[in-house]
Structure formats: structure tokens, C-alpha cells
C-alpha positions as protocol buffer text, in pm:
chain_id: "A"
residue {
  index: 1
  type: UNK
  ca { x: 476 y: 296 z: -1309 }
}
residue {
  index: 2
  type: UNK
  ca { x: 487 y: 193 z: -946 }
}
residue {
  index: 3
  type: UNK
  ca { x: 742 y: -27 z: -773 }
}
residue {
  index: 4
  type: UNK
  ca { x: 665 y: -321 z: -547 }
}
residue {
  index: 5
  type: UNK
  ca { x: 877 y: -430 z: -252 }
}
residue {
  index: 6
  type: UNK
  ca { x: 816 y: -774 z: -104 }
}
residue {
  index: 7
  type: UNK
  ca { x: 986 y: -851 z: 224 }
}
residue {
  index: 8
  type: UNK
  ca { x: 1014 y: -1231 z: 249 }
}
residue {
  index: 9
  type: UNK
  ca { x: 1016 y: -1330 z: 618 }
}
residue {
  index: 10
  type: UNK
  ca { x: 1094 y: -1674 z: 758 }
}
residue {
  index: 11
  type: UNK
  ca { x: 879 y: -1701 z: 1070 }
}
residue {
  index: 12
  type: UNK
  ca { x: 879 y: -2010 z: 1294 }
}
residue {
  index: 13
  type: UNK
  ca { x: 529 y: -2134 z: 1377 }
}
residue {
  index: 14
  type: UNK
  ca { x: 561 y: -2033 z: 1742 }
}
residue {
  index: 15
  type: UNK
  ca { x: 633 y: -1670 z: 1634 }
}
residue {
  index: 16
  type: UNK
  ca { x: 349 y: -1624 z: 1382 }
}
residue {
  index: 17
  type: UNK
  ca { x: 106 y: -1470 z: 1630 }
}
residue {
  index: 18
  type: UNK
  ca { x: 379 y: -1238 z: 1757 }
}
residue {
  index: 19
  type: UNK
  ca { x: 461 y: -1119 z: 1405 }
}
residue {
  index: 20
  type: UNK
  ca { x: 96 y: -1059 z: 1317 }
}
residue {
  index: 21
  type: UNK
  ca { x: 33 y: -866 z: 1640 }
}
residue {
  index: 22
  type: UNK
  ca { x: 337 y: -647 z: 1576 }
}
residue {
  index: 23
  type: UNK
  ca { x: 216 y: -563 z: 1227 }
}
residue {
  index: 24
  type: UNK
  ca { x: -134 y: -489 z: 1361 }
}
residue {
  index: 25
  type: UNK
  ca { x: 22 y: -255 z: 1620 }
}
residue {
  index: 26
  type: UNK
  ca { x: 217 y: -70 z: 1350 }
}
residue {
  index: 27
  type: UNK
  ca { x: -100 y: 27 z: 1164 }
}
residue {
  index: 28
  type: UNK
  ca { x: -50 y: 375 z: 1022 }
}
residue {
  index: 29
  type: UNK
  ca { x: 330 y: 364 z: 1036 }
}
residue {
  index: 30
  type: UNK
  ca { x: 374 y: 371 z: 659 }
}
residue {
  index: 31
  type: UNK
  ca { x: 35 y: 480 z: 527 }
}
residue {
  index: 32
  type: UNK
  ca { x: 103 y: 852 z: 553 }
}
residue {
  index: 33
  type: UNK
  ca { x: 442 y: 831 z: 377 }
}
residue {
  index: 34
  type: UNK
  ca { x: 477 y: 1024 z: 53 }
}
residue {
  index: 35
  type: UNK
  ca { x: 450 y: 788 z: -241 }
}
residue {
  index: 36
  type: UNK
  ca { x: 307 y: 495 z: -45 }
}
residue {
  index: 37
  type: UNK
  ca { x: 31 y: 315 z: -237 }
}
residue {
  index: 38
  type: UNK
  ca { x: -47 y: -23 z: -75 }
}
residue {
  index: 39
  type: UNK
  ca { x: 40 y: -270 z: 203 }
}
residue {
  index: 40
  type: UNK
  ca { x: -49 y: -634 z: 262 }
}
residue {
  index: 41
  type: UNK
  ca { x: 80 y: -889 z: 513 }
}
residue {
  index: 42
  type: UNK
  ca { x: 40 y: -1234 z: 357 }
}
residue {
  index: 43
  type: UNK
  ca { x: 22 y: -1538 z: 589 }
}
residue {
  index: 44
  type: UNK
  ca { x: 142 y: -1874 z: 451 }
}
residue {
  index: 45
  type: UNK
  ca { x: -123 y: -2146 z: 423 }
}
residue {
  index: 46
  type: UNK
  ca { x: 47 y: -2437 z: 247 }
}
residue {
  index: 47
  type: UNK
  ca { x: 320 y: -2590 z: 460 }
}
residue {
  index: 48
  type: UNK
  ca { x: 574 y: -2309 z: 457 }
}
residue {
  index: 49
  type: UNK
  ca { x: 704 y: -2071 z: 722 }
}
residue {
  index: 50
  type: UNK
  ca { x: 740 y: -1777 z: 480 }
}
residue {
  index: 51
  type: UNK
  ca { x: 535 y: -1461 z: 524 }
}
residue {
  index: 52
  type: UNK
  ca { x: 529 y: -1196 z: 252 }
}
residue {
  index: 53
  type: UNK
  ca { x: 507 y: -826 z: 332 }
}
residue {
  index: 54
  type: UNK
  ca { x: 386 y: -652 z: 15 }
}
residue {
  index: 55
  type: UNK
  ca { x: 423 y: -277 z: -26 }
}
residue {
  index: 56
  type: UNK
  ca { x: 368 y: -71 z: -336 }
}
residue {
  index: 57
  type: UNK
  ca { x: 525 y: 270 z: -397 }
}
residue {
  index: 58
  type: UNK
  ca { x: 488 y: 544 z: -655 }
}
residue {
  index: 59
  type: UNK
  ca { x: 864 y: 530 z: -722 }
}
residue {
  index: 60
  type: UNK
  ca { x: 1191 y: 377 z: -607 }
}
residue {
  index: 61
  type: UNK
  ca { x: 1287 y: 719 z: -470 }
}
residue {
  index: 62
  type: UNK
  ca { x: 975 y: 731 z: -249 }
}
residue {
  index: 63
  type: UNK
  ca { x: 1058 y: 388 z: -108 }
}
residue {
  index: 64
  type: UNK
  ca { x: 1419 y: 486 z: -42 }
}
residue {
  index: 65
  type: UNK
  ca { x: 1314 y: 809 z: 133 }
}
residue {
  index: 66
  type: UNK
  ca { x: 1084 y: 608 z: 360 }
}
residue {
  index: 67
  type: UNK
  ca { x: 1355 y: 347 z: 431 }
}
residue {
  index: 68
  type: UNK
  ca { x: 1609 y: 616 z: 516 }
}
residue {
  index: 69
  type: UNK
  ca { x: 1364 y: 782 z: 755 }
}
residue {
  index: 70
  type: UNK
  ca { x: 1080 y: 612 z: 939 }
}
residue {
  index: 71
  type: UNK
  ca { x: 1143 y: 276 z: 773 }
}
residue {
  index: 72
  type: UNK
  ca { x: 1494 y: 257 z: 908 }
}
residue {
  index: 73
  type: UNK
  ca { x: 1367 y: 299 z: 1263 }
}
residue {
  index: 74
  type: UNK
  ca { x: 1088 y: 45 z: 1207 }
}
residue {
  index: 75
  type: UNK
  ca { x: 1334 y: -215 z: 1074 }
}
residue {
  index: 76
  type: UNK
  ca { x: 1610 y: -165 z: 1330 }
}
residue {
  index: 77
  type: UNK
  ca { x: 1724 y: -484 z: 1502 }
}
residue {
  index: 78
  type: UNK
  ca { x: 1654 y: -576 z: 1863 }
}
residue {
  index: 79
  type: UNK
  ca { x: 1841 y: -331 z: 2085 }
}
residue {
  index: 80
  type: UNK
  ca { x: 1792 y: -235 z: 2446 }
}
residue {
  index: 81
  type: UNK
  ca { x: 1426 y: -278 z: 2538 }
}
residue {
  index: 82
  type: UNK
  ca { x: 1317 y: -361 z: 2183 }
}
residue {
  index: 83
  type: UNK
  ca { x: 1179 y: -713 z: 2144 }
}
residue {
  index: 84
  type: UNK
  ca { x: 1370 y: -964 z: 1934 }
}
residue {
  index: 85
  type: UNK
  ca { x: 1251 y: -1006 z: 1573 }
}
residue {
  index: 86
  type: UNK
  ca { x: 983 y: -1272 z: 1519 }
}
residue {
  index: 87
  type: UNK
  ca { x: 1142 y: -1362 z: 1183 }
}
residue {
  index: 88
  type: UNK
  ca { x: 1460 y: -1568 z: 1165 }
}
residue {
  index: 89
  type: UNK
  ca { x: 1547 y: -1449 z: 812 }
}
residue {
  index: 90
  type: UNK
  ca { x: 1443 y: -1171 z: 574 }
}
residue {
  index: 91
  type: UNK
  ca { x: 1500 y: -1102 z: 206 }
}
residue {
  index: 92
  type: UNK
  ca { x: 1379 y: -800 z: 9 }
}
residue {
  index: 93
  type: UNK
  ca { x: 1248 y: -856 z: -344 }
}
residue {
  index: 94
  type: UNK
  ca { x: 1200 y: -558 z: -576 }
}
residue {
  index: 95
  type: UNK
  ca { x: 979 y: -531 z: -884 }
}
residue {
  index: 96
  type: UNK
  ca { x: 859 y: -268 z: -1129 }
}
residue {
  index: 97
  type: UNK
  ca { x: 492 y: -279 z: -1221 }
}
residue {
  index: 98
  type: UNK
  ca { x: 475 y: -319 z: -1599 }
}
residue {
  index: 99
  type: UNK
  ca { x: 109 y: -420 z: -1631 }
}
residue {
  index: 100
  type: UNK
  ca { x: -189 y: -405 z: -1400 }
}
residue {
  index: 101
  type: UNK
  ca { x: -563 y: -465 z: -1405 }
}
residue {
  index: 102
  type: UNK
  ca { x: -850 y: -386 z: -1173 }
}
residue {
  index: 103
  type: UNK
  ca { x: -1208 y: -518 z: -1162 }
}
residue {
  index: 104
  type: UNK
  ca { x: -1440 y: -360 z: -1417 }
}
residue {
  index: 105
  type: UNK
  ca { x: -1661 y: -84 z: -1289 }
}
residue {
  index: 106
  type: UNK
  ca { x: -1986 y: -148 z: -1481 }
}
């Protein structure tokens, strides 16, 4: 079964628009990676400053390959002309998919 990686980002209110624009600008950066299955950027709506970045991968190995290649460059800290991160903290959660369901196709 697939694996899910959720990057938990603490984003101050004044940086939310910046974060969302940066993710919009990165469209396509992960989608062509071998083993990539899904991406979602989840905006908080109930009094928290925590965004969730949900990605789903065919396997842990596919995720690691991406992180060691293009993902490493995408997640590098602010250096030189690179803008500072919009998030003030980040934590990576990892899960294995053990059950799933989709809408019925009648």
C-alpha cells in the first residue's frame, strides 16, 4: 500500500499568502516524480496557524528518492538570493495506508 507524508507547517498569519503563492508557483515540481500519487495543501480554518502539506507516494523508497533529489533542492533553507521560509516550524509525519475508500461509481 501507499505511504502518506504530511508536512506540518507553522505559518504566521502575515506569511499565509506568501506560503500559498510559493506552493502555487511550484506547481509541477513533484507531479512528475516516479511513485508520486497525490498532493494537497491544507489551509487552517479554525484558529490555528498550522498548514498541512499532504503527499501520497507509492512507496517509502519513492519518497526517499524524491527527497534525495528534487525534494532536497525544494526544501533547502534560505541561502543567497533565496527568500526566507514562510513557515517558522516544520514537522514531517509519516503514515502507511492500511485502508482506503473512494466514492462509488454507479
